[in-house]
PAVEX-418565 format. One record per residue: residue number from 1; residue in one letter; x, y, z of N, C-alpha, C, O in turn. Coordinates in Angstrom, 1 decimal, padded with zeros to 4 digits. Example, Ala and Ser with C-alpha at 12.3 -4.5 7.8 and 13.67 -1.06 7.14 Angstrom:
PAVEX-418565
[site 1,"a",[013.2,-005.7,007.8],[012.3,-004.5,007.8],[013.2,-003.3,007.8],[014.2,-003.3,008.5]]
[site 2,"s",[012.8,-002.2,007.1],[013.7,-001.1,007.1],[012.9,000.0,007.9],[013.4,001.1,008.0]]
This chain:
PAVEX-418565
[site 1,"m",[003.6,000.8,003.9],[003.4,001.2,002.3],[004.4,000.7,001.8],[005.5,000.9,002.4]]
[site 2,"k",[004.4,-000.2,000.5],[005.8,-000.6,000.1],[005.8,000.3,-001.1],[004.8,000.9,-001.6]]
[site 3,"k",[007.2,000.3,-001.7],[007.5,001.0,-002.9],[008.2,000.3,-003.7],[009.2,-000.3,-003.2]]
[site 4,"i",[008.0,000.3,-005.1],[008.9,-000.6,-005.9],[010.1,000.1,-006.4],[010.1,001.2,-007.0]]
[site 5,"i",[011.3,-000.6,-006.1],[012.5,000.1,-006.4],[013.0,-000.6,-007.8],[013.3,-001.7,-007.7]]
[site 6,"t",[013.0,000.2,-008.9],[013.7,-000.4,-010.2],[014.8,000.5,-010.6],[014.8,001.7,-010.5]]
[site 7,"s",[015.8,-000.3,-011.3],[017.0,000.5,-011.6],[017.2,000.0,-013.1],[017.4,-001.2,-013.3]]
[site 8,"s",[017.2,001.0,-014.0],[018.0,000.7,-015.4],[019.3,000.1,-015.3],[019.9,-000.3,-016.4]]
[site 9,"n",[019.9,000.0,-014.2],[021.4,-000.2,-014.4],[021.4,-001.8,-013.8],[022.5,-002.4,-013.4]]
[site 10,"a",[020.3,-002.3,-013.7],[020.3,-003.6,-013.3],[019.3,-004.4,-014.3],[018.5,-003.8,-014.9]]
[site 11,"p",[019.5,-005.7,-014.4],[018.6,-006.2,-015.5],[017.0,-006.4,-015.1],[016.6,-006.8,-014.0]]
[site 12,"a",[016.3,-006.1,-016.0],[014.8,-006.2,-015.7],[014.5,-007.6,-015.2],[015.3,-008.5,-015.4]]
[site 13,"p",[013.4,-007.7,-014.6],[013.0,-009.1,-014.1],[012.8,-009.9,-015.2],[012.4,-009.4,-016.3]]
[site 14,"i",[012.9,-011.1,-015.0],[012.4,-012.2,-016.0],[011.4,-012.9,-015.7],[011.2,-014.0,-016.3]]
[site 15,"g",[010.5,-012.3,-014.7],[009.3,-013.1,-014.3],[008.5,-011.9,-013.6],[008.9,-010.8,-013.6]]
[site 16,"p",[007.3,-012.5,-012.8],[006.6,-011.7,-012.5],[006.9,-011.2,-010.8],[006.2,-011.6,-009.9]]
[site 17,"y",[008.0,-010.4,-010.6],[008.5,-009.8,-009.6],[009.2,-008.6,-009.8],[009.6,-008.4,-010.9]]
[site 18,"n",[009.6,-007.9,-008.9],[010.4,-006.4,-008.8],[011.7,-006.8,-008.5],[011.9,-007.9,-007.8]]
[site 19,"q",[012.7,-005.8,-009.0],[013.9,-005.9,-008.6],[014.0,-005.8,-007.0],[014.8,-006.4,-006.3]]
[site 20,"a",[013.2,-004.9,-006.4],[013.3,-004.7,-004.9],[012.0,-004.2,-004.6],[011.3,-003.6,-005.4]]
[site 21,"i",[011.7,-004.5,-003.4],[010.7,-003.8,-002.5],[011.3,-002.9,-001.4],[012.1,-003.5,-000.6]]
[site 22,"l",[011.0,-001.6,-001.2],[011.2,-000.7,000.1],[010.0,-000.8,000.8],[008.9,-000.6,000.2]]
[site 23,"v",[010.1,-001.1,002.2],[008.9,-001.1,003.0],[009.6,-000.3,004.4],[010.4,-000.7,005.2]]
[site 24,"g",[009.1,000.9,004.3],[009.6,001.9,005.5],[011.0,002.0,005.1],[011.3,002.3,004.0]]
[site 25,"n",[011.9,001.7,006.0],[013.3,001.8,005.8],[014.1,000.5,005.5],[015.3,000.3,005.6]]
[site 26,"i",[013.2,-000.5,005.1],[014.0,-001.7,004.8],[013.8,-002.1,003.4],[012.8,-001.9,002.8]]
[site 27,"l",[015.0,-002.5,002.8],[014.7,-003.0,001.3],[014.9,-004.3,001.2],[015.7,-004.8,002.0]]
[site 28,"y",[014.2,-005.0,000.5],[014.2,-006.3,000.1],[014.4,-006.7,-001.4],[013.5,-006.6,-002.3]]
[site 29,"s",[015.7,-007.1,-001.7],[015.8,-007.3,-003.1],[015.8,-008.6,-003.5],[016.2,-009.6,-002.8]]
[site 30,"s",[015.0,-008.8,-004.9],[015.0,-010.0,-005.5],[016.4,-010.7,-005.7],[017.4,-010.0,-005.6]]
[site 31,"g",[016.4,-012.0,-006.1],[017.7,-012.3,-006.3],[018.3,-012.1,-007.6],[017.7,-012.3,-008.6]]
[site 32,"q",[019.7,-011.7,-007.7],[020.2,-011.3,-009.0],[021.2,-012.4,-009.5],[022.0,-012.9,-008.8]]
[site 33,"i",[021.1,-012.6,-010.6],[022.1,-013.3,-011.5],[022.9,-012.5,-012.1],[022.7,-011.3,-011.9]]
[site 34,"a",[023.8,-012.9,-013.0],[024.9,-012.3,-013.6],[024.4,-011.8,-015.1],[025.1,-012.1,-016.1]]
[site 35,"i",[023.3,-011.2,-015.1],[022.8,-010.7,-016.5],[023.4,-009.2,-016.6],[023.2,-008.4,-015.7]]
[site 36,"n",[024.1,-009.1,-017.7],[024.3,-007.8,-018.2],[023.4,-006.8,-018.6],[022.8,-006.9,-019.7]]
[site 37,"p",[023.0,-005.5,-017.7],[021.7,-005.0,-018.1],[021.9,-003.9,-019.3],[021.2,-003.0,-019.5]]
[site 38,"l",[022.8,-004.3,-019.8],[023.1,-003.3,-021.1],[022.7,-004.4,-022.5],[022.3,-004.0,-023.6]]
[site 39,"n",[022.8,-005.3,-022.3],[022.6,-006.5,-023.5],[021.7,-007.7,-023.2],[021.2,-008.4,-024.1]]
[site 40,"g",[021.6,-007.9,-021.9],[020.7,-009.0,-021.5],[021.3,-010.2,-021.6],[020.6,-011.2,-021.8]]
[site 41,"v",[022.7,-010.3,-021.6],[023.6,-011.5,-021.8],[024.0,-012.0,-020.4],[024.4,-011.2,-019.5]]
[site 42,"l",[023.9,-013.2,-020.2],[024.4,-013.7,-018.8],[026.1,-013.9,-018.8],[026.6,-014.4,-019.7]]
[site 43,"i",[026.7,-013.4,-017.9],[028.1,-013.1,-017.9],[028.4,-014.6,-017.3],[027.9,-015.0,-016.3]]
[site 44,"d",[029.3,-015.4,-018.0],[029.6,-016.7,-017.2],[030.8,-017.2,-017.8],[031.0,-018.4,-018.0]]
[site 45,"d",[031.9,-016.3,-018.0],[033.1,-016.8,-018.6],[034.0,-017.2,-017.2],[034.9,-018.0,-017.3]]
[site 46,"s",[033.7,-016.6,-016.2],[034.3,-017.1,-014.9],[033.5,-016.9,-013.9],[032.7,-016.1,-014.1]]
[site 47,"i",[033.6,-017.6,-012.7],[032.6,-017.5,-011.4],[033.1,-016.0,-011.0],[032.2,-015.2,-010.7]]
[site 48,"e",[034.3,-015.7,-011.1],[034.8,-014.3,-010.5],[034.0,-013.3,-011.4],[033.2,-012.5,-010.9]]
[site 49,"s",[034.0,-013.3,-012.5],[033.2,-012.2,-013.4],[031.9,-012.5,-013.2],[031.3,-011.4,-013.2]]
[site 50,"e",[031.1,-013.6,-013.1],[029.7,-013.9,-012.6],[029.3,-013.2,-011.4],[028.3,-012.5,-011.4]]
[site 51,"t",[030.0,-013.4,-010.4],[029.8,-013.0,-009.1],[030.0,-011.2,-009.2],[029.3,-010.4,-008.6]]
[site 52,"k",[031.1,-010.9,-010.0],[031.1,-009.4,-010.0],[029.9,-008.8,-010.5],[029.4,-007.9,-009.8]]
[site 53,"q",[029.4,-009.2,-011.8],[028.1,-008.7,-012.4],[027.0,-008.9,-011.5],[026.1,-008.1,-011.6]]
[site 54,"v",[026.9,-009.8,-010.6],[025.7,-010.1,-009.8],[025.7,-009.0,-008.6],[024.7,-008.5,-008.2]]
[site 55,"m",[027.1,-008.6,-008.2],[027.4,-007.6,-007.1],[026.9,-006.4,-007.6],[026.1,-005.7,-006.9]]
[site 56,"e",[027.2,-005.9,-008.9],[027.1,-004.6,-009.7],[025.7,-004.6,-009.7],[025.2,-003.8,-009.0]]
[site 57,"n",[024.9,-005.4,-010.4],[023.5,-005.7,-010.2],[022.8,-005.0,-009.1],[022.0,-004.1,-009.2]]
[site 58,"l",[023.3,-005.8,-007.8],[022.7,-005.5,-006.5],[023.2,-004.1,-006.0],[022.5,-003.4,-005.3]]
[site 59,"k",[024.7,-003.5,-006.5],[024.8,-002.2,-006.2],[023.9,-001.2,-006.9],[023.5,-000.2,-006.3]]
[site 60,"a",[023.7,-001.4,-008.2],[022.7,-000.5,-008.7],[021.1,-000.3,-008.1],[020.5,000.7,-007.9]]
[site 61,"v",[020.8,-001.6,-007.8],[019.5,-001.5,-007.0],[019.7,-000.8,-005.6],[018.8,-000.1,-005.1]]
[site 62,"l",[020.7,-000.9,-005.0],[021.0,-000.3,-003.7],[021.0,001.1,-004.0],[020.5,001.9,-003.3]]
[site 63,"f",[021.6,001.3,-004.9],[021.9,003.0,-005.2],[020.6,003.5,-005.4],[020.4,004.6,-004.8]]
[site 64,"r",[019.5,003.0,-006.3],[018.5,003.4,-006.6],[017.4,003.7,-005.4],[016.5,004.6,-005.4]]
[site 65,"a",[017.8,002.8,-004.5],[017.2,003.1,-003.0],[017.9,003.9,-002.1],[017.7,003.8,-000.9]]
[site 66,"d",[019.0,004.8,-002.7],[019.7,005.8,-001.9],[020.3,005.1,-000.7],[020.1,005.5,000.4]]
[site 67,"m",[021.1,003.8,-001.0],[021.6,002.8,-000.1],[022.9,002.4,-000.6],[023.1,002.5,-001.8]]
[site 68,"d",[023.7,002.0,000.2],[025.3,001.2,-000.5],[025.0,-000.3,000.2],[024.0,-000.9,000.6]]
[site 69,"f",[026.2,-000.6,000.2],[026.5,-002.1,000.9],[026.8,-002.0,002.3],[026.7,-003.1,002.9]]
[site 70,"n",[027.2,-000.6,002.9],[027.1,-000.3,004.2],[025.7,-000.6,004.8],[025.5,-000.8,006.1]]
[site 71,"n",[024.7,-000.5,004.1],[023.3,-000.6,004.5],[022.8,-002.0,004.7],[021.8,-002.2,005.4]]
[site 72,"v",[023.5,-003.0,004.1],[023.2,-004.5,003.9],[023.1,-005.1,005.1],[024.2,-004.9,005.6]]
[site 73,"v",[022.2,-005.8,005.9],[022.2,-006.7,007.0],[022.1,-008.0,006.6],[022.4,-008.7,007.6]]
[site 74,"k",[021.6,-008.7,005.4],[021.4,-010.1,005.4],[021.5,-010.2,004.0],[020.8,-009.6,003.2]]
[site 75,"c",[022.5,-011.2,003.5],[022.4,-011.6,002.2],[022.2,-013.0,002.1],[022.4,-013.7,003.1]]
[site 76,"s",[021.6,-013.6,000.9],[021.4,-015.1,000.8],[022.1,-015.2,-000.6],[021.9,-014.4,-001.5]]
[site 77,"i",[022.9,-016.1,-000.6],[023.8,-016.8,-001.7],[023.3,-018.2,-002.1],[023.2,-019.1,-001.2]]
[site 78,"f",[023.0,-018.3,-003.4],[022.7,-019.7,-003.9],[023.8,-020.1,-004.9],[024.0,-019.2,-005.8]]
[site 79,"v",[024.5,-021.1,-004.9],[025.4,-021.5,-005.8],[025.0,-022.8,-006.6],[024.2,-023.6,-006.0]]
[site 80,"s",[025.4,-023.1,-007.8],[025.0,-024.4,-008.3],[026.4,-025.5,-008.1],[026.5,-026.7,-008.6]]
[site 81,"d",[027.3,-024.9,-007.2],[028.6,-025.9,-007.1],[029.5,-025.2,-005.8],[030.3,-024.3,-006.0]]
[site 82,"l",[029.2,-025.8,-004.6],[030.0,-025.2,-003.6],[031.5,-025.3,-003.6],[032.2,-024.8,-002.7]]
[site 83,"n",[032.0,-025.8,-004.6],[033.2,-025.8,-004.7],[034.0,-024.5,-005.3],[035.2,-024.1,-005.2]]
[site 84,"n",[032.8,-023.8,-005.9],[033.3,-022.3,-006.1],[033.1,-021.2,-005.0],[033.1,-020.0,-005.3]]
[site 85,"f",[033.0,-021.9,-003.8],[032.6,-020.9,-002.7],[033.6,-019.8,-002.3],[033.4,-018.6,-001.9]]
[site 86,"s",[034.8,-020.3,-002.5],[036.1,-019.6,-001.9],[036.3,-018.4,-003.1],[036.5,-017.3,-002.7]]
[site 87,"k",[036.2,-018.8,-004.5],[036.2,-017.5,-005.4],[035.1,-016.8,-005.3],[035.2,-015.6,-005.6]]
[site 88,"i",[033.8,-017.3,-005.0],[032.8,-016.3,-005.0],[033.0,-015.4,-003.6],[032.7,-014.2,-003.5]]
[site 89,"n",[033.3,-015.9,-002.7],[033.4,-015.3,-001.3],[034.6,-014.0,-001.3],[034.5,-012.9,-000.7]]
[site 90,"e",[035.4,-014.4,-002.1],[036.3,-013.2,-002.2],[036.0,-012.3,-003.1],[036.6,-011.3,-002.9]]
[site 91,"v",[035.2,-012.3,-004.3],[034.6,-011.2,-004.9],[033.7,-010.5,-004.0],[033.7,-009.2,-003.9]]
[site 92,"y",[032.7,-011.4,-003.3],[031.5,-010.8,-002.6],[032.2,-010.0,-001.5],[031.7,-008.9,-001.3]]
[site 93,"g",[033.1,-010.3,-000.9],[033.7,-009.8,000.2],[034.4,-008.4,000.0],[034.4,-007.5,000.8]]
[site 94,"s",[034.9,-008.3,-001.4],[035.5,-007.0,-001.8],[034.4,-005.8,-001.7],[034.6,-004.7,-001.5]]
[site 95,"y",[033.4,-006.4,-001.9],[032.1,-004.9,-001.8],[031.8,-004.7,-000.5],[030.7,-004.1,-000.4]]
[site 96,"f",[032.3,-005.0,000.5],[032.0,-004.5,002.2],[033.4,-004.2,002.6],[034.4,-004.6,002.1]]
[site 97,"d",[033.2,-003.2,003.5],[034.2,-002.8,004.3],[034.5,-003.9,005.3],[034.6,-005.1,005.0]]
[site 98,"s",[034.5,-003.4,006.4],[034.5,-004.7,007.7],[033.1,-004.8,008.2],[033.0,-005.5,009.1]]
[site 99,"n",[032.0,-004.1,007.6],[030.6,-004.1,008.3],[030.1,-005.3,007.4],[029.2,-005.0,006.6]]
[site 100,"f",[030.5,-006.5,007.5],[029.7,-007.5,007.0],[028.5,-008.1,007.5],[028.2,-008.5,008.6]]
[site 101,"p",[027.5,-008.3,006.3],[026.2,-008.7,006.9],[026.0,-010.0,007.2],[026.7,-010.9,006.8]]
[site 102,"a",[025.0,-010.3,008.0],[024.8,-012.0,008.0],[024.4,-012.4,006.8],[024.0,-011.7,005.9]]
[site 103,"r",[024.6,-014.0,006.8],[024.6,-014.4,005.5],[024.5,-016.0,005.5],[024.9,-016.7,006.4]]
[site 104,"e",[024.0,-016.5,004.3],[023.8,-018.2,004.1],[024.3,-018.3,002.9],[024.0,-017.4,002.1]]
[site 105,"t",[025.0,-019.4,002.5],[025.3,-019.9,001.3],[024.7,-021.5,001.1],[025.0,-022.4,001.9]]
[site 106,"v",[023.9,-021.6,000.0],[023.3,-022.8,000.0],[023.6,-023.3,-001.5],[023.5,-022.5,-002.5]]
[site 107,"e",[024.0,-024.6,-001.6],[024.2,-025.2,-003.0],[022.6,-025.6,-003.5],[021.8,-026.0,-002.6]]
[site 108,"v",[022.2,-025.3,-004.7],[021.0,-025.9,-005.1],[021.3,-026.5,-006.7],[022.3,-026.4,-007.4]]
[site 109,"s",[020.3,-027.3,-006.9],[020.5,-028.2,-008.1],[020.8,-027.2,-009.4],[021.7,-027.5,-010.2]]
[site 110,"a",[019.9,-026.1,-009.5],[019.8,-025.2,-010.5],[019.5,-023.9,-010.3],[019.0,-023.6,-009.3]]
[site 111,"l",[019.7,-023.0,-011.2],[019.4,-021.5,-011.2],[019.1,-021.1,-012.4],[019.6,-021.5,-013.4]]
[site 112,"p",[018.1,-019.9,-012.3],[017.6,-019.2,-013.7],[018.6,-019.0,-014.6],[019.7,-018.4,-014.2]]
[site 113,"k",[018.4,-019.5,-015.9],[019.2,-019.4,-017.2],[020.6,-019.9,-017.0],[021.6,-019.4,-017.6]]
[site 114,"n",[020.7,-021.1,-016.1],[021.7,-021.9,-015.9],[022.9,-021.1,-015.2],[024.1,-021.4,-015.4]]
[site 115,"a",[022.5,-020.1,-014.5],[023.6,-019.2,-013.6],[024.2,-020.2,-012.9],[023.7,-021.2,-012.7]]
[site 116,"n",[025.6,-019.9,-012.3],[026.3,-020.2,-011.2],[026.1,-019.6,-009.9],[026.3,-020.3,-008.9]]
[site 117,"v",[025.7,-018.4,-009.7],[025.5,-017.9,-008.6],[024.3,-016.9,-008.6],[024.0,-016.3,-009.7]]
[site 118,"e",[023.5,-016.8,-007.5],[022.4,-015.8,-007.5],[022.5,-015.4,-005.9],[022.5,-016.3,-005.0]]
[site 119,"i",[022.4,-014.0,-005.6],[022.4,-013.2,-004.4],[021.2,-012.4,-004.3],[020.8,-011.8,-005.3]]
[site 120,"s",[020.5,-012.3,-003.2],[019.6,-011.5,-002.7],[020.2,-010.9,-001.4],[021.2,-011.3,-000.8]]
[site 121,"l",[019.4,-009.8,-001.0],[019.8,-009.1,000.2],[018.6,-008.3,000.8],[017.6,-008.0,000.2]]
[site 122,"i",[018.8,-008.1,002.0],[017.9,-007.2,002.7],[018.8,-006.1,003.4],[019.8,-006.3,003.9]]
[site 123,"a",[018.2,-004.6,003.2],[019.4,-003.7,003.8],[018.3,-002.6,004.5],[017.1,-002.3,004.1]]
[site 124,"v",[018.8,-002.2,005.3],[018.3,-000.9,006.2],[018.7,000.3,006.0],[019.9,000.5,005.7]]
[site 125,"k",[018.0,001.3,006.0],[018.5,002.6,005.8],[018.7,003.1,007.6],[019.2,004.2,007.8]]
């Protein structure tokens, strides 16, 4: 049985999808970009602040599912420019202890709302 997970502390979906779906003890999140949930504005003043907002959005979704980054087993990172990899990686890594999940990072030609980074995750209770 699937359960829709929605957090008011993460941006509302901008299309026909949900923030996350919980199936049993596994959470599948949709990709998050750096939309500030308070005003709907994309944070894009620096790749670091953009990545931080993405991670905060994911943190809010995890919290709503009674989880945190320690529950994350897999992340997918999509970037518009792999030259930003080290800066994204630094911010991303700060959200985990030493319990890092599996992950891939892929450069894409474009992201929604011209974002520079989008991250989705899978977490297990």
